[in-house]
C-alpha positions in Angstrom: 0.0 0.0 0.0 1.4 3.4 -1.0 1.4 6.2 1.5 0.8 9.6 -0.1 3.0 12.5 0.8 1.0 15.7 1.5 3.7 17.9 2.9 4.2 21.0 0.7 8.0 21.6 0.5 10.5 23.8 -1.3 13.4 22.7 0.8 14.8 25.6 2.8 18.6 26.0 2.7 20.3 23.8 5.2 23.8 23.4 3.8 25.7 25.7 1.5 28.9 26.4 -0.2 30.1 29.1 -2.6 31.8 27.7 -5.6 34.0 29.6 -8.0 35.0 28.2 -11.4 35.7 29.6 -14.9 32.7 30.1 -17.2 31.4 27.4 -19.5 29.3 27.9 -22.6 26.3 25.6 -23.1 28.0 23.8 -26.0 31.3 23.2 -24.1 32.1 20.1 -22.2 34.1 20.5 -18.9 37.8 19.6 -19.5 38.1 18.5 -15.9 38.1 14.8 -15.2 34.9 13.7 -13.5 34.9 12.0 -10.1 31.9 9.8 -11.2 32.7 6.7 -13.2 29.8 6.5 -15.6 31.2 3.2 -17.1 29.5 1.5 -14.2 26.1 2.9 -15.3 23.8 3.0 -18.3 21.8 6.1 -19.4 18.3 5.0 -18.5 16.4 8.3 -18.9 17.2 11.8 -20.1 15.7 15.0 -21.5 17.6 17.7 -23.4 14.5 19.7 -24.3 15.1 19.6 -28.1 11.4 19.6 -29.0 8.5 22.1 -29.2 7.0 23.4 -26.0 3.8 21.5 -26.7 5.6 18.2 -26.1 6.7 19.0 -22.5 3.8 17.0 -21.1 5.1 13.7 -22.6 7.7 13.4 -19.8 6.7 16.1 -17.3 3.9 17.3 -15.1 3.5 21.0 -14.1 2.0 22.6 -11.0 -1.0 24.8 -11.5 -1.7 26.2 -8.0 -0.9 28.8 -5.4 1.2 28.5 -2.3 1.2 29.8 1.3 3.8 30.3 4.0 7.3 31.2 3.0 6.7 30.5 -0.7 5.6 33.8 -2.3 4.7 32.6 -5.7 2.0 30.5 -7.4 3.2 28.1 -10.1 1.7 27.5 -13.6 2.3 25.6 -16.7 2.6 28.9 -18.7 5.8 29.7 -16.7 7.5 26.5 -17.9 8.5 27.2 -21.5 10.7 25.0 -23.8 12.6 26.7 -26.6 15.9 26.3 -28.4 16.9 23.2 -26.4 16.3 24.9 -23.0 13.5 24.6 -20.4 12.9 28.0 -18.9 11.2 28.3 -15.5 10.1 31.9 -15.5 9.5 34.3 -12.6 6.9 37.0 -13.3 5.5 39.7 -11.0 1.8 39.3 -11.4 -1.2 38.7 -9.2 -2.5 35.1 -9.7 -3.8 32.5 -7.3 -3.6 34.8 -4.4 0.2 35.3 -4.8 2.1 38.4 -6.0 4.5 36.3 -8.1 4.2 33.4 -10.5 6.9 30.8 -11.3 7.3 27.5 -13.1 8.1 24.0 -12.0 7.9 20.4 -13.4 8.3 16.9 -12.2 8.8 13.6 -14.1 6.0 11.2 -14.8 8.4 8.4 -14.3 9.9 7.5 -10.9 13.5 6.2 -10.4 15.5 4.2 -7.9 19.2 4.1 -7.0 21.5 5.6 -9.5 23.2 8.8 -10.7 21.1 11.9 -11.3 22.5 15.0 -13.0 21.1 18.3 -14.2 22.8 21.3 -16.0 21.3 24.7 -15.5 21.6 28.4 -14.8 20.1 30.3 -11.9 17.5 33.0 -12.2 19.5 36.2 -12.0 18.2 37.8 -8.8 18.3 37.3 -5.0 15.2 35.8 -3.4 15.0 33.0 -6.0 15.3 29.3 -5.1 16.6 27.3 -8.2 16.0 23.7 -7.3 16.9 20.3 -8.7 15.6 17.7 -6.3 14.0 14.3 -5.7 10.7 13.7 -4.0 8.5 10.6 -4.2 5.3 12.0 -5.8 4.1 8.4 -6.2 4.1 8.0 -2.5 6.1 5.5 -0.4 5.2 2.0 0.8 4.0 1.5 4.3 7.0 1.4 6.6 9.1 3.5 4.2 10.2 7.0 5.3 9.0 10.0 3.4 12.0 11.9 2.2 13.3 14.8 0.1 16.8 15.0 -1.5 17.8 18.4 -2.6 20.7 17.9 -5.0 20.9 21.7 -5.3 18.8 24.6 -4.1 20.7 27.3 -5.9 20.6 30.9 -4.6 21.8 33.8 -6.8 24.5 34.6 -7.5 26.6 31.5 -6.8 25.5 29.6 -3.7 24.8 25.8 -3.8 22.7 24.1 -1.1 22.3 20.3 -0.6 19.7 19.1 1.9 18.4 15.8 3.1 15.0 15.8 4.7 13.3 13.0 6.6 9.6 14.0 6.6 8.6 11.0 8.7 10.6 11.3 11.9 10.4 14.4 14.1 12.8 16.1 16.5 12.1 17.1 20.1 10.9 20.5 19.0 8.4 19.0 16.6 10.2 19.9 13.4 11.1 17.3 10.8 14.5 15.5 10.9 17.3 16.5 8.7 20.8 15.1 8.1 23.3 17.6 6.9 26.6 19.4 7.6 27.9 22.7 6.2 31.0 23.3 4.1 32.0 25.9 1.6 34.3 25.9 -1.5 35.3 29.2 -2.7 38.1 30.8 -4.6 39.4 33.3 -2.1 39.0 32.3 1.6 37.2 29.7 3.6 34.0 30.8 5.4 33.6 30.0 9.0 31.1 30.5 11.9 34.0 31.8 14.0 36.5 34.4 12.7 39.6 34.9 14.9 42.2 37.5 14.1 45.3 37.5 16.3 47.1 40.7 15.5 50.9 40.6 14.6 51.2 43.9 16.5 48.9 45.1 19.2 47.0 48.3 18.5 45.8 51.1 20.9 42.5 52.8 20.3 39.3 54.2 21.9 37.2 53.1 18.9 36.9 49.9 16.9 34.4 49.0 14.2 33.5 46.2 11.8 31.9 46.9 8.4 30.4 44.6 5.8 28.6 44.8 2.5 27.0 41.4 3.0 24.1 40.8 0.6 21.5 40.5 3.3 21.3 41.0 7.1 24.2 39.7 9.2 24.0 37.7 12.4 26.7 38.3 15.0 26.3 35.9 18.0 29.1 37.3 20.0 31.9 39.8 19.4 35.1 39.7 21.5 37.9 42.3 21.7 40.8 40.8 23.7 43.7 42.4 25.5 47.1 40.6 25.1 47.0 37.1 26.8 49.9 34.8 27.3 47.6 31.8 27.4 46.2 32.4 24.0 42.6 32.8 22.9 39.5 30.6 22.6 39.3 28.0 19.8 36.5 25.9 18.3 33.6 26.3 15.9 31.0 27.5 18.3 32.7 27.6 21.7 29.7 27.9 24.1 30.1 28.6 27.8 33.7 29.8 27.5 34.9 31.0 30.9 37.0 34.0 29.9 38.2 34.7 33.5 39.6 31.2 33.9 41.6 31.6 30.7 43.0 35.0 31.9 41.1 36.8 29.1 40.1 40.5 29.2 37.3 41.2 26.8 36.9 44.9 26.2 33.7 44.5 24.2 31.8 43.9 27.5 32.5 47.4 28.7 32.2 49.2 25.4 29.4 51.6 24.2 28.1 49.7 21.2 26.3 51.3 18.2 25.2 49.7 14.9 24.0 50.4 11.4 20.5 49.0 12.2 18.5 46.3 13.8 16.3 43.6 12.2 13.2 42.7 14.2 10.2 40.5 13.4 7.7 38.4 15.3 10.2 35.5 15.7 13.6 37.2 16.2 13.9 40.0 18.8 17.4 41.3 18.0 19.2 43.9 20.1 22.6 45.6 19.6 23.7 44.7 23.2 23.4 41.0 22.3 26.9 41.1 20.6 28.7 41.3 23.9 26.4 39.8 26.6 28.0 36.4 26.7 24.8 34.6 25.8 25.3 34.2 22.0 21.9 35.7 21.4 22.5 37.4 18.1 22.5 41.0 16.9 20.8 40.9 13.5 21.5 43.9 11.3 19.2 45.6 8.8 18.9 44.0 5.4 19.8 46.8 3.0 23.0 48.9 2.8 26.3 48.7 4.5 26.3 46.9 7.9 28.5 48.0 10.8 29.2 47.6 14.5 31.1 50.2 16.5 32.7 49.8 19.9 33.7 52.9 21.9 35.8 52.6 25.1 36.1 55.1 28.0 39.9 55.1 27.7 42.4 53.8 25.3 42.7 50.0 25.1 45.5 47.8 23.9 44.0 45.1 21.6 45.7 41.9 20.6 42.9 39.7 19.2 39.5 40.2 17.6 37.1 37.3 17.4 33.4 36.9 16.6 30.7 34.4 15.9 28.5 34.9 12.8 25.6 33.2 11.0 23.4 30.8 13.0 23.4 27.1 13.8 20.6 25.1 12.2 20.6 21.4 13.4 24.4 21.4 13.1 24.6 23.3 9.8 25.6 27.0 9.6 23.6 29.5 7.7 24.4 33.0 6.4 28.1 33.1 7.1 29.8 36.4 6.4 31.8 36.3 3.1 33.2 39.9 3.4 34.1 42.3 6.1 36.7 44.8 7.3 37.8 45.8 10.8 39.1 49.3 11.5 40.4 51.3 14.4 40.3 55.1 15.1 43.6 56.9 15.8 41.9 60.1 17.0 41.7 61.6 13.5 41.1 58.8 11.0 39.8 55.3 10.6 42.5 52.8 9.7 41.9 49.3 8.3 43.6 46.6 10.3 41.7 43.5 8.9 40.2 42.7 5.6 38.4 39.4 4.8 37.0 38.6 1.4 35.7 35.1 0.6 33.3 36.2 -2.0 33.0 34.5 -5.4 32.8 36.6 -8.5 31.1 33.9 -10.6 27.5 34.6 -11.6 25.6 31.3 -11.9 22.8 33.0 -13.8 25.3 33.6 -16.6 27.2 30.2 -16.4 25.9 26.7 -16.8 27.0 24.2 -14.1 26.1 20.6 -13.5 24.8 19.3 -10.2 24.7 15.6 -9.5 23.8 12.9 -6.9 24.9 9.3 -6.7 22.3 7.5 -4.6 23.0 4.0 -3.4 21.4 1.9 -0.7 24.2 3.0 1.7 25.0 6.6 1.0 24.5 9.9 -0.9 27.3 11.4 -3.0 26.8 15.0 -4.2 28.7 16.4 -7.2 29.4 19.9 -8.6 30.7 20.0 -12.2 31.6 16.3 -11.8 33.6 16.8 -8.6 32.6 15.0 -5.4 31.8 17.6 -2.7 29.8 15.7 -0.1 29.3 12.1 1.0 26.6 11.2 3.6 25.9 7.6 4.8 22.2 6.8 5.2 19.5 4.2 5.9 16.7 6.7 5.0 15.7 6.7 1.3 14.8 3.5 -0.6 11.5 4.2 -2.3 11.4 5.2 -6.0 11.3 8.9 -6.5 10.4 11.5 -9.1 12.8 14.2 -10.4 11.7 17.8 -9.8 12.8 21.1 -11.2 11.5 24.1 -9.4 11.8 27.9 -9.3 10.4 29.6 -6.2 10.5 33.0 -4.6 11.1 32.7 -0.8 10.3 35.0 2.1 12.3 35.5 5.3 15.4 36.3 3.2 16.1 32.6 2.9 17.5 33.2 -0.6 18.3 36.9 -0.1 16.1 40.0 -0.5 13.0 39.8 -2.7 12.9 42.7 -5.1 11.4 43.7 -8.4 14.7 42.6 -10.0 13.3 39.0 -10.0 10.6 40.0 -12.6 11.5 38.4 -16.0 14.3 36.2 -14.7 14.3 32.5 -15.2 16.0 29.2 -14.2 17.3 27.8 -17.5 17.8 24.0 -17.7 20.0 22.5 -20.4 19.4 18.8 -19.7 18.4 16.2 -17.0 19.9 12.7 -16.9 19.4 9.5 -14.9 21.9 6.7 -15.0 20.9 3.3 -13.7 23.6 0.9 -12.3 24.5 -1.8 -14.7 23.4 -5.3 -13.8 26.2 -7.4 -12.5 
């Protein structure tokens, strides 16, 4: 007996990395050797969209309905258009189905089991869009099987890739569904981290210190520390909770400083305050969304500073979201601001201009995720064994999950070159 799956999902970002590569044209093949050995598989199903738009329904089904919650768009067949060997999932600003936006999505009529799944596509060229290639058993699962969702990539403009594993059957203590993921980033400039620690080569003396960032959305600072010189060193770890600064001989000037900021983000869920950045609780200060973000610390008298350290982003079931990719730290010498630290882990690639491939090798024992043929993540599992459909979806998400939602989205589209499914060869 099949158990139908009624959960409406888009797959919120749970795991992300920023990937920088050189551009590829649609007709070019990557010169890099792939980490996936396709000689062990046979091409069982594929679609390169080299046919008229009227034939899309031969392999695919499209949504024709509205959504609620954090999905801000309705989806319609008219927004899924085939032309010139490309499937375009279009985003249009228009009132329809009770939503202010419309988008397109499709899923396969056929369902698939273990094997290698791959899709080549470009992102819609605006923040706020969720460009998804994912697996979901539209056919339902057998009694006793777990309902699941495998997000091979939920792409966020301009160049963020997200892979998520959702267990929609089991629940956590807080009532939310169970997820299995960890966070990592690949980028061309510097590694992103939930904790940034800067031990200065030479101490500096100042009455004012500030951090500035042009991060694309609001920033979350869980705790900001400004340490005096300390022979015993400074805290280490990804998210060092309950650090006893006194027992380590640490003097944290941030605790006594007057703190000002560029702005504060508040909604019904998150009650952010500027003072949170130095209260020892790791309750975050969340900045405003638009414009330059900054934090400034002013001391009553001149302080000698040897180390600057802060927590950023937030922990979501073991995965880190919204880590800072760019910031500077400056000190005031009485007349001018002087830069002492510059961090830039941003990627310049625009994935709305460049085709990339996203893949998943799914076996009975593990998931292997690929970016442009390169293995980026391996996760063991005992979760997903039912046959599943392939889905391609463009969505517009609230809560800045995919960045700010603006009118720049209007007229953009997720552009799919091909979709392939390789079945393991019989032994």
